[in-house]
N, C-alpha and C positions, 0 to 999 in steps of 0.2 A: 789584316788586312790592310794592305799598305792604298797612302792613296795611286788614280790611276794616273796622274797627273805626275809623279817623284822625281821619274828623270828626269822630266823635263822640266821641273819650277826649278825656273833660277837664285832660286836661294840655297840649292846644294854645290854652285858656285861661291856664292859663299860662306858657304861652311869650309870645302877646299879652301879657299882665303885666312880662314880661321877670322872671319869679318863679323859674325854673329853662332852662336853656341849649337850645338845638335837637342837644346831644351825644344826648342822648333817643333824640328823633325818626329823626337821623342812622343811631344804633348802632341801638337796633332796629325806631321808625316807620316807615320809608324804605329799608332796607335789602332784598336781595333775598332772603332767608332768618330775618335778627334777628327778627322779630315772630315765627317760633314759636318763643323763645327767651324774650319777653314773660314775665313771670308775669296781667300785668293781660289776658290775650290767654288765655289758657289761660284763668284764673278764670272771665271774660264766658263762652267757650266752650260751661261747661258752667253758666252760670247761675248759676254761683255770688256772692256777695254780697265785694265789693273794695270797699274808701273811695277814695274822687276823691284824696286824699295817696299813694294809692300807685303807687310808681318801676316802670315796665318792670322794674327787678334783683329787685321784691318787698316795695321797704327800707321804709317810711314816714316819710315828710318831715311835719316835724308845724311845721315854718315851712311848709308851704300848708296848714293847717289851717281 
């Protein structure tokens, strides 16, 4: 099952721009249950702000700012 936020996640833009690899989507977004471990998903579900440059593991990638 794909994460319900997949289509609107800013990480998709970074992928198409070649700024991050598809490994993030494969490990978290498109896996059967990896999206439940995504820090972005957890915050989005609680309507808590998180920056666009936050990766699924919760780290911030300053090169994406």
